C-alpha positions as CSV (number, residue, x, y, z in Angstrom):
1,X,66.5,76.5,108.1
2,X,68.3,73.2,107.4
3,X,66.3,72.2,104.3
4,X,67.5,73.9,101.1
5,X,64.9,73.7,98.4
6,X,67.4,74.1,95.6
7,X,70.0,71.9,97.2
8,X,73.4,72.7,98.7
9,X,75.0,76.0,97.6
10,X,77.6,75.5,94.9
11,X,77.9,79.0,93.4
12,X,81.5,80.4,93.8
13,X,80.2,83.6,95.5
14,X,77.8,83.8,98.5
15,X,76.2,86.9,99.8
16,X,75.4,88.2,103.3
17,X,71.6,87.8,103.4
18,X,70.3,85.0,105.6
19,X,69.2,82.0,103.5
20,X,65.7,80.6,103.2
21,X,64.3,82.9,105.9
22,X,61.5,84.7,104.1
23,X,60.6,81.8,101.9
24,X,61.4,78.1,101.8
25,X,61.6,78.3,98.0
26,X,64.0,81.3,97.7
27,X,67.5,81.2,99.0
28,X,68.0,85.0,99.3
29,X,64.5,86.5,99.2
30,X,65.3,90.2,99.1
31,X,68.3,89.9,96.8
32,X,66.1,87.9,94.4
33,X,63.1,90.3,94.6
34,X,65.3,93.4,94.1
35,X,66.8,91.7,91.0
36,X,63.4,92.1,89.4
37,X,64.2,95.8,89.0
38,X,66.5,95.0,86.1
39,X,63.7,93.2,84.4
40,X,61.4,96.1,84.8
41,X,64.0,98.6,83.5
42,X,64.6,96.2,80.6
43,X,61.0,95.9,79.7
44,X,60.7,99.7,79.5
45,X,63.7,100.0,77.2
46,X,62.4,97.2,75.0
47,X,59.8,99.6,73.6
48,X,62.4,102.2,72.7
49,X,65.1,102.7,70.1
50,X,67.5,100.7,72.3
51,X,65.5,97.5,72.2
52,X,68.6,95.3,72.4
53,X,69.7,96.9,75.6
54,X,66.3,96.3,77.0
55,X,66.4,92.6,76.1
56,X,69.8,92.3,77.6
57,X,68.7,93.9,80.9
58,X,65.7,91.5,81.1
59,X,68.1,88.5,80.6
60,X,70.5,89.8,83.2
61,X,67.7,90.5,85.6
62,X,66.4,86.9,85.2
63,X,69.9,85.7,85.7
64,X,70.4,87.8,88.9
65,X,67.2,86.3,90.3
66,X,68.3,82.8,89.3
67,X,71.6,83.2,91.2
68,X,70.1,84.7,94.4
69,X,67.1,82.5,94.3
70,X,69.1,79.2,94.1
71,X,72.8,79.9,94.9
72,X,73.5,77.1,92.5
73,X,76.1,77.0,89.7
74,X,73.5,77.3,87.0
75,X,72.1,80.4,88.6
76,X,75.6,81.9,88.6
77,X,76.0,81.0,85.0
78,X,72.8,82.8,84.2
79,X,73.8,85.9,86.1
80,X,77.4,86.3,84.9
81,X,76.7,85.4,81.3
82,X,73.9,88.0,81.4
83,X,76.4,90.6,82.7
84,X,78.9,89.8,80.0
85,X,76.2,90.0,77.3
86,X,75.0,93.3,78.6
87,X,78.5,94.8,78.5
88,X,78.9,93.6,74.9
89,X,75.5,95.1,73.9
90,X,76.5,98.4,75.4
91,X,79.8,98.4,73.4
92,X,77.9,97.5,70.3
93,X,75.7,100.4,71.0
94,X,78.7,102.6,70.2
95,X,80.6,100.6,67.7
96,X,78.1,99.1,65.3
97,X,80.8,97.1,63.4
98,X,81.6,94.8,66.4
99,X,81.0,91.2,65.3
100,X,78.6,89.1,67.3
101,X,81.3,86.4,67.1
102,X,83.1,88.4,69.9
103,X,80.2,87.7,72.2
104,X,80.2,84.0,71.3
105,X,84.0,84.0,72.1
106,X,83.4,85.7,75.4
107,X,80.6,83.3,76.5
108,X,82.7,80.3,75.3
109,X,85.7,81.4,77.3
110,X,83.5,82.0,80.4
111,X,81.9,78.5,80.1
112,X,85.4,76.9,79.8
113,X,86.8,78.6,82.8
114,X,83.6,79.3,84.9
115,X,84.9,77.4,87.9
116,X,87.6,80.2,88.4
117,X,85.6,83.3,89.4
118,X,88.7,85.4,88.8
119,X,88.4,84.7,85.1
120,X,84.9,86.2,85.0
121,X,86.0,89.2,87.0
122,X,88.9,89.8,84.6
123,X,86.6,89.5,81.6
124,X,83.9,91.8,83.1
125,X,86.3,94.5,84.3
126,X,88.1,94.5,80.9
127,X,84.7,94.9,79.1
128,X,83.7,97.6,81.6
129,X,86.9,99.5,81.1
130,X,86.6,99.3,77.3
131,X,82.9,100.3,77.4
132,X,83.7,103.3,79.7
133,X,86.3,104.5,77.1
134,X,84.0,103.8,74.2
135,X,80.9,105.5,75.6
136,X,82.8,108.8,75.8
137,X,82.3,109.1,72.1
138,X,78.6,109.5,72.4
139,X,78.5,111.7,75.5
140,X,78.5,115.0,73.6
141,X,75.3,116.9,74.7
142,X,74.3,118.7,77.9
143,X,71.7,116.0,78.5
144,X,74.0,113.1,78.1
145,X,76.7,114.8,80.3
146,X,74.0,115.2,83.0
147,X,73.1,111.5,82.7
148,X,76.8,110.6,83.1
149,X,77.2,112.7,86.2
150,X,74.1,111.2,87.9
151,X,75.2,107.7,86.7
152,X,78.6,108.0,88.5
153,X,76.9,109.2,91.7
154,X,74.4,106.4,91.6
155,X,76.9,103.7,90.8
156,X,79.3,105.0,93.3
157,X,76.7,104.7,96.1
158,X,75.9,101.2,94.8
159,X,79.5,100.2,94.7
160,X,79.8,101.1,98.4
161,X,76.8,99.0,99.2
162,X,78.3,96.1,97.2
163,X,81.6,96.3,99.1
164,X,79.8,96.5,102.5
165,X,77.8,93.4,101.6
166,X,80.9,91.5,100.5
167,X,82.6,92.1,103.9
168,X,79.2,91.4,105.6
169,X,79.4,94.7,107.4
170,X,76.1,94.0,109.1
171,X,73.0,91.8,108.6
172,X,70.7,94.5,109.9
173,X,70.9,96.3,106.5
174,X,70.8,94.2,103.3
175,X,73.4,96.2,101.4
176,X,73.3,93.9,98.3
177,X,69.6,94.7,97.9
178,X,70.6,98.4,97.8
179,X,73.3,97.6,95.3
180,X,70.5,96.2,93.0
181,X,68.4,99.3,93.6
182,X,71.2,101.8,92.9
183,X,72.6,99.9,89.9
184,X,69.1,99.5,88.4
185,X,68.9,103.3,88.4
186,X,72.4,103.4,87.0
187,X,71.2,101.2,84.2
188,X,68.4,103.6,83.5
189,X,70.8,106.6,83.3
190,X,73.4,104.7,81.2
191,X,70.7,103.4,78.8
192,X,69.4,106.9,78.3
193,X,72.8,107.9,77.0
194,X,72.5,105.2,74.4
195,X,68.9,106.1,73.7
196,X,70.0,109.7,72.9
197,X,72.7,108.4,70.6
198,X,70.3,106.1,68.8
199,X,67.9,109.0,68.4
200,X,70.6,111.1,66.8
201,X,71.3,108.2,64.4
202,X,67.6,107.9,63.6
203,X,67.7,111.6,62.6
204,X,70.7,111.1,60.3
205,X,73.7,111.0,62.6
206,X,76.8,109.1,61.6
207,X,77.5,105.6,63.0
208,X,80.8,105.0,64.8
209,X,83.0,102.2,63.5
210,X,86.5,100.8,63.9
211,X,86.1,99.4,67.4
212,X,89.5,97.8,67.3
213,X,91.2,101.2,67.2
214,X,89.8,101.8,70.7
215,X,91.6,98.7,71.9
216,X,94.9,100.2,70.8
217,X,94.1,103.5,72.6
218,X,93.2,101.6,75.8
219,X,96.6,99.9,76.0
């Protein structure tokens, strides 16, 4: 289809799904619809002890749908800022003394260098690595260990799908849609770890602080 409802694509990353095939109003129909899973997961957790994680998942889901629905720069901003915010909220779910100013700094840096996708990747991978090391502190029960194991299996399968979509392995299977499905389940499992931690705090557990010490250990 030659007419693009949202205009010419100007996001710095394009996916394998054919554009404007299923709908004249949605650039990547199935990638957009599958992004709704993050919103559904977020709405569920908004009614639990990890409400902030639920809100962040909803915001990220809307951003994901914005990116795939338009393939415009503002959709990419929504998506990637949502991902950075979610990582920050996950980290704050372990270290309660992390200042919100860190999030403002992250988003400000992203907005300054948003035209260079490598800057976002560096920021996101750094946050992911830090979060991975931080969350080990709250994986201390049989239940959370089981969640962790299922999480790695789910995200591993999702990661394979993400890579296959990036190299456009085939258009017969929409691998990026399956990335959304697997990673949404991963978000459920990961958020359940934080839920169990929040439940222990609710029952008198001790909050974890001194987030900056983890930075030193990660170096």
